[in-house]
N, C-alpha and C positions, 0 to 999 in steps of 0.2 A: 335416707335410702336412695338409692335411683329410680326414679320411676319406674323404667323398661325391663324392672328382676322379674317382677310379674306382668306377661304379655297375653292379652285375648284376642284369637284371630277367628272372624268367621266366615265360612265358608257355606251361603243359604242357611237351612238348619242345620248345620256340624258347626257348634264352637272346639276351638282349642285354645286351652289353655295353657302356657310355657311356662319352664320354670327359667328366666334367662340368666344365669349365673355361670356360663360355662366355664371361664376361668377359675372358678372354686367348687367344678365338678355338679353345678346346679346343689349345692350346699343351701340348707333353706337357713335364714337368718329369724329371729323374734320377730321383728317388721314386718318379712315377707310372710309370715303365717298370719299376718292379719292383715295382712295386704290379700290374700288369698280366700280370706271368709268372706271380706268386702266384694272382691272380683267375682265369687260361685254367686255370691248373693244376687249381685245383679243379673245373674245370666238365670237365676231360681226366677226372677222375676218377668225375665225377658219371654215371653210367650211363644217367638217364634224359633227358640232353641229346643230340638228334638232331641238331640245328643251330645255329649263334651265329651273329649279327649282329652288327656292330661300325657304331657309331654317335656321330657329335658332336652333344651337349648345343647348345640355342638356334638353330638353325637357319642362322647363320652360318657355319660353318664344321665340316666335318669334325675336320680339325684343323690348324691351321699350323705344326705341324710340332715340333721340337725346341726347347722353351725356352732362347732366347738368355739369358735371364736367370741359367742354369746356368753359363755360360763360365768366367764370372771365377772362379769358385770349384773346379766343377769339369772342367773343356774347355779349359785355358788352355794347355796345354803336348804334347806326343807322350805322354809318360808319365802324364798326368792324360786324355788323351783313350786311352789304350788302356784305361783303368779304365774310363771310360766304356762306352768300345764293346761293353765286356763283358756291362754291365747292357742297353744299349737293343737289341745284337743276339740277347742273350737273350732278349727280351721279344716280337722279331720273328721267332724260329725259333719259339718258344712258342707263339703266332699260327699261324705254316705246319704245325707239327707236330699240331695236334689234327686224332684221327682223324674229326673229325664236320665235313659239310661248313659254311664259314664264309662268310660275305656283310657285303659294308661295304655300306652306305646313307650313298651322299655326297649332301650340302649345299653349297654353296656353297666354300670353299677347302679345299684338300686338297692340301698345299705339304711340301717336305722330309721329314722324317718319318713327315709322315699320307700322303704318297703311298706314302711306305714303308710302311707299314704295311695301307693297305689294298691295297698288292701281296702284301703277306703272306697275303691272304684267296683264298677261292678263286673269287668273284664277285665283281665289282663294279659297283652299278646306282648311277647319278648323276642327279640333278634337272639338268635345265635350267638351266643358269645356273653352274654351279656350273667350279671351276678348280682346274688340276694345273699341278705343277710340283715341279724339284726344283733352284730359284736356289741351291745353294750355293759358288758357284762369286764369286754376288755378294759374301761374308763369308770368300771364301779358306777355307773348308771343303772335304772330300772326302767325295764316297757314299762307302761301302766296298763291300768284294768283294761280302761278302754282299746288301748291297743291292742292287746295281748287278747279281748275279745274277739275283735275280727281277723286277729292270723288263726286262732283256736279254729274259728268258724270256713276260713278257705281252707287249711292244712291240717284241722285233724291237733287235739290234743296232744299225743305223741309228738310228734312232727315239731308241734309250735315248740314244744320242753326243748326236743333236739336244738333248734333253731337259736333259741335264748339263751340255755346253758352250754353248749358247745362252742358257742361263740365265731361259729364256720360263715365263712362265703362260700356259699356254692353253685356251683356251674349253672345253666342252664337244664342242661337235663335234670340234675336233683332235682331244681325247683319246680319242673314239668312233673314229675315223679309226685312230688310231695303236692300238690296242687296250687302249688305257688301263683302259678302262670297258666293260663286257660289254653294259651297256645304258643309254640314256636316259630319263629319265621326266618328263615331266608335275611339277612341285612335289607340286601340289596332291595326287596319286594316287601319291607316291612309296611313302611310307610302306604303302600297299596293296601295291602293288605287290611289295612287299620279302616282306613279310609274307605275304603270299599265296604267294610263290614258297618258301618257309622251312616256309610247311604243307604243301606239295607234296610238296617235300625230303625233310621228316620222315617221311612215310609210307609210303617206300620203305624198301630192307632197309638198317639199317646194317652189317651186314656187310658187301653188297655197297660201301658208301661207302666203310668202311675201307680195303680194298680197292685201291679205285682208287684212293685220296688215295696209298696205299701206293706202288702202280704208278708213278703222276705226279712223285711226290717221287723217286723212284728214276732215271726218265728225267731230270728236271733237276739232279742229280747228278751222272749216271752213264750219256748218251745212247747212249755203246757197250754198255751193259750187261755190262760186263766182268766176270766173275766173280759174276755172278747166274747163280742154278740153275733156270732158266724152265721146268722139270721139274717142281721141285718142289712134290709134295702138300701141303704144308703152306704154302706159297709163296701170295703174294695170287693169283696167278689161277686157282689150282685150289681152296683149302680153303675157297671158300663150297660147296663139292657136297656137301662132308661136315656142312652148317650144317643149324641146324631154321629159319632162315630160306630156305633151298631147298627146302626141302621144304612148307612155306607158301606159297610162292608158285606152286611149281607145282601145288600141286594149287588153290588158289583159281584160276589160270588154268583150269584143265581144268573146275573147276566154277562158273566165270562168275562169282567171290564176289569181295568183296575182299580183300587178304593181310591180317593181321595180327600186323607180324614183330617178331620179340622181340629182335633184335641178337644173337642166337649159333647 
């Protein structure tokens, strides 16, 4: 695998993960899923990162999904598909588990594993003209439990059913109506809108962001909150009150100044 098919760029507290295979519509190979997990792990451990943006190179595609070229060698029967899924789903879970806010910047095609990757991020902003779908039934493949859970979470069960059963590739208007994307932007303004949002998010409290993400993930996996100690002092709902960020934020509010959060 070429070393530059997954790029990580930094601009202060904002990191960008680039799927850099434009000649293949940023289709993601098995090795790329593994590399994505590794690079996301590095960002997870970097205290200077406060927002991560995911995008595809070339402007024609966020990602056309999993590389079908892998199927003969790595996804040709149930046994190999189980091994493939461990790598593929591991990458999606690594993205979803990032404790900083994540944004997908979507241009062009966003289908199959590409849409599943975007669905693992917190916010999805797409350019007008982008296209979305999970047309895996066209080749006899199934979207798995973990992928479907996130699709249901963002689009609802009825829309998720339509997406996978119809095999349609939807336009940006339909995707916005279904909740697949958070916002749609003029293609010429997409990058500015995404990075302006990323900068605003990066200025907010990382302690609050991490707690909110933990609460959201808990609700996704356990909507009834069975067994969750809602009154735990060290739980996500209350631990921020013991943080430096809480003192910084409240002092700045009282003094009408801009808070400089430290993330602890």
